[in-house]
C-alpha positions, 0 to 999 in steps of 0.5 A: 482480514484487516482494512489496512492490509486490504487497502495497502494490497490494493494500493500496491496493485494499483501502483503496479498497474499505473507503473507498467500499463498507464503513465500517471507521473508522481501519482503512482509513487504516492500510491506506493509509498501509502501502500508500503506505510498502511502495510508496515502499520498492519504488521505493527498491529498484528505481529508486535501489537503496538497499536 
């Protein structure tokens, strides 16, 4: 597995934990945005071979 995918999934899991378990405010939404961006970049690299 690629590092970007692992990091994206980890951030997504941390976002879910933070959203439902801890109340960290806006920091949770930053983790979600970073996770989605990393997963999209990974998909572009693997599927479309753009980078």
